[in-house]
C-alpha positions as CSV (number, residue, x, y, z in Angstrom):
1,X,-40.4,6.3,-141.6
2,X,-40.7,3.4,-143.9
3,X,-37.3,2.1,-142.9
4,X,-34.8,3.5,-145.6
5,X,-31.4,3.8,-144.3
6,X,-30.0,5.9,-147.1
7,X,-32.0,8.1,-149.6
8,X,-30.3,9.0,-152.9
9,X,-31.9,11.8,-155.1
10,X,-30.8,10.9,-158.7
11,X,-31.5,14.3,-160.4
12,X,-28.3,16.0,-159.2
13,X,-30.2,19.4,-158.8
14,X,-28.7,22.2,-156.8
15,X,-30.4,22.6,-153.4
16,X,-32.0,19.3,-153.3
17,X,-29.7,17.7,-150.6
18,X,-30.1,20.8,-148.5
19,X,-34.1,20.4,-148.8
20,X,-34.0,16.7,-148.1
21,X,-31.6,17.0,-145.2
22,X,-33.9,19.7,-143.7
23,X,-37.2,17.6,-144.2
24,X,-35.6,14.5,-142.8
25,X,-34.2,16.4,-139.8
26,X,-37.6,18.0,-139.2
27,X,-39.3,14.6,-139.3
28,X,-36.9,13.3,-136.7
29,X,-35.1,11.0,-139.3
30,X,-31.6,12.4,-138.4
31,X,-30.1,9.0,-138.8
32,X,-31.2,8.7,-142.4
33,X,-28.2,9.2,-144.7
34,X,-28.2,11.0,-147.9
35,X,-26.1,9.8,-150.9
36,X,-25.9,12.7,-153.3
37,X,-25.4,12.0,-157.1
38,X,-22.7,14.5,-156.7
39,X,-20.9,14.0,-159.9
40,X,-23.2,12.6,-162.4
41,X,-21.9,12.8,-165.9
42,X,-23.8,13.3,-169.2
43,X,-23.0,9.8,-170.4
44,X,-24.0,7.5,-173.3
45,X,-23.0,4.6,-170.8
46,X,-26.6,4.9,-169.4
47,X,-28.2,4.0,-172.7
48,X,-28.4,0.2,-172.2
49,X,-30.5,0.7,-169.1
50,X,-32.7,3.2,-170.9
51,X,-33.1,0.9,-173.9
52,X,-33.8,-2.1,-171.8
53,X,-36.2,-0.5,-169.4
54,X,-37.9,2.0,-171.5
55,X,-37.4,0.8,-175.0
56,X,-35.9,4.1,-176.0
57,X,-32.6,5.8,-175.9
58,X,-33.5,8.5,-173.5
59,X,-36.6,8.4,-171.5
60,X,-38.6,11.3,-170.1
61,X,-36.8,14.1,-172.1
62,X,-33.2,15.2,-172.1
63,X,-31.4,14.3,-168.9
64,X,-28.3,16.3,-169.8
65,X,-29.9,19.4,-168.2
66,X,-29.1,17.9,-164.7
67,X,-26.0,16.1,-165.7
68,X,-22.4,17.5,-166.3
69,X,-20.4,17.6,-169.3
70,X,-17.9,14.8,-169.1
71,X,-14.9,16.9,-170.2
72,X,-15.2,19.2,-167.1
73,X,-13.5,17.8,-164.1
74,X,-13.3,21.2,-162.2
75,X,-17.2,21.5,-162.4
76,X,-17.4,17.9,-160.9
77,X,-15.4,19.1,-158.0
78,X,-17.7,22.2,-157.5
79,X,-20.8,20.0,-157.6
80,X,-19.4,17.6,-155.1
81,X,-18.5,20.5,-152.6
82,X,-22.0,21.8,-153.1
83,X,-23.5,18.4,-152.2
84,X,-21.1,18.2,-149.1
85,X,-22.0,21.9,-148.0
86,X,-25.8,21.0,-148.4
87,X,-25.5,18.0,-146.0
88,X,-24.7,14.9,-148.1
89,X,-23.4,12.0,-146.0
90,X,-22.0,10.0,-149.0
91,X,-20.8,11.5,-152.3
92,X,-21.1,9.7,-155.5
93,X,-19.4,9.7,-159.0
94,X,-21.4,8.2,-161.9
95,X,-20.5,6.5,-164.2
96,X,-17.2,5.1,-162.6
97,X,-15.0,3.5,-165.1
98,X,-14.0,6.5,-167.2
99,X,-14.1,8.8,-164.2
100,X,-11.5,7.3,-161.8
101,X,-9.5,10.7,-161.9
102,X,-12.6,12.3,-160.4
103,X,-13.0,9.5,-157.9
104,X,-9.3,10.0,-156.8
105,X,-9.6,13.8,-156.6
106,X,-12.8,13.6,-154.7
107,X,-11.4,11.1,-152.1
108,X,-8.4,13.3,-151.7
109,X,-10.4,16.6,-151.2
110,X,-13.4,15.3,-149.3
111,X,-12.8,13.1,-146.3
112,X,-16.1,11.4,-146.2
113,X,-17.7,8.1,-147.7
114,X,-17.5,8.0,-151.6
115,X,-19.7,5.7,-153.8
116,X,-19.2,4.9,-157.5
117,X,-21.9,3.8,-159.7
118,X,-20.8,1.0,-162.3
119,X,-23.6,1.9,-164.8
120,X,-25.3,-0.4,-167.5
121,X,-22.9,0.5,-170.2
122,X,-19.8,-0.5,-168.4
123,X,-21.6,-3.8,-167.5
124,X,-22.7,-4.4,-171.1
125,X,-19.1,-3.7,-172.5
126,X,-17.5,-6.2,-170.3
127,X,-20.3,-8.8,-170.8
128,X,-20.1,-8.5,-174.6
129,X,-16.3,-8.9,-174.7
130,X,-16.5,-11.9,-172.6
131,X,-19.3,-13.4,-174.6
132,X,-17.2,-12.8,-177.8
133,X,-14.3,-14.6,-176.2
134,X,-12.2,-11.5,-176.0
135,X,-11.9,-11.2,-172.2
136,X,-12.0,-13.4,-169.2
137,X,-15.2,-11.9,-167.5
138,X,-14.3,-12.8,-164.0
139,X,-10.8,-11.6,-164.1
140,X,-11.6,-8.4,-165.7
141,X,-14.6,-7.7,-163.4
142,X,-12.3,-8.1,-160.3
143,X,-9.8,-5.8,-161.8
144,X,-12.3,-3.2,-162.6
145,X,-13.8,-3.4,-159.1
146,X,-10.5,-3.3,-157.6
147,X,-9.6,-0.1,-159.6
148,X,-12.7,1.6,-158.3
149,X,-11.4,0.8,-154.7
150,X,-7.9,1.7,-155.5
151,X,-9.1,5.0,-156.9
152,X,-10.9,5.8,-153.6
153,X,-14.4,4.3,-153.6
154,X,-15.9,3.3,-150.3
155,X,-19.1,1.9,-151.9
156,X,-19.6,0.3,-155.3
157,X,-23.0,0.2,-156.9
158,X,-22.8,-2.4,-159.7
159,X,-24.7,-4.8,-161.7
160,X,-22.0,-7.3,-161.1
161,X,-22.8,-7.4,-157.3
162,X,-23.9,-11.0,-157.0
163,X,-21.1,-12.3,-159.2
164,X,-18.5,-10.4,-157.3
165,X,-20.0,-11.5,-153.9
166,X,-19.8,-15.2,-155.0
167,X,-16.2,-14.8,-156.1
168,X,-15.2,-13.1,-152.9
169,X,-16.9,-15.4,-150.6
């Protein structure tokens, strides 16, 4: 009712998509899309965000209870299927860069919009390498974003959005 076009529950808890879809539909918000954090891996690549925003490695307890083991690709596919079954309009893989195999599998199996989340650790790795003179930031940034698209991403959530938009314009 406040004007959100898309809602995205970050917790990756079983049943939350179904509950949200039901509540939105009951309130007449049938055009509000749900983007599930469908395959959200337990990753240290989130740490730069938490350290910057909360001044701790992990804020608010251990988040691995609602994130997946990064070594289990089949579990990722089951979790994505559950979000689709519950009514997700968009599926997401987070983080993106180390999980392009999951992105490609999900795109092949589920014929629906797929988002990737290019997280803070992926951003910081490229920034640090560029600042150290080891990589050309603009070139590698475009190579990375292109890899996300090539793997099957329809949407890319990234800290590089402004730079990429300027370069593509």
